[in-house]
N, C-alpha and C positions, 0 to 999 in steps of 0.2 A: 350169584357168587358175590360175597361182600368182602370188604377189606377192613382191617383194624388199623387205626392210626396210633402210632406211639410217638410221643414227643420227648426229646432229650435236650436238656440244657447242659451245655459244655463250658468248662472253664479250665484251662484256656481253650479257646475255640479251635485254634490250630496248634498242633497237628491232630488234635483229638477227632475232628470231623472226618478226616480221611481214614483214620484207623477204625472209627465206628462204621463207616460205609463198608469197609472190607469185612469186618466181623459180622455185621448184620446180613450182608449179602450172602455169606457162607451159611447163614441160618435160615434162609428162605425169604428174606425181605426183598421186595421187588422194585420199590420206588422210594426215592428220597427227595425231600424238599429242604433247601437251606432256609433257616430262619435267622433272625438277627442275633440270637444267642445260642443257636444249636441246630437241631435237625428234627424234621418230622419224617418218620419212616412208615412204610405201608407194607402189610403182609396179609395174604388171604386168610380168612377165618379158618378154613380147612387146614392150612399149614400150621396154625397155632395149635390146633387139636393134636396134630401129629407130633409136634414138639413136646407137648405135655405128656403124651402117652409114652414117648421114648424116654423122657426123664424119669417117669414113675417106674418103668421097667428096670432101671438101673439103681433104684433105691432099695 
């Protein structure tokens, strides 16, 4: 099982970081790492496929 790393650059950093954690957590991201100017977020590869399939169902 592998993970995909997604990097976000945020401006302003706060409160955007906390909001992003909540939104991404609701979408299946499992881990977060603070960076100097944003966040690195990690999601299972399988979860990304599920998200894409659900999006295409609704288009």
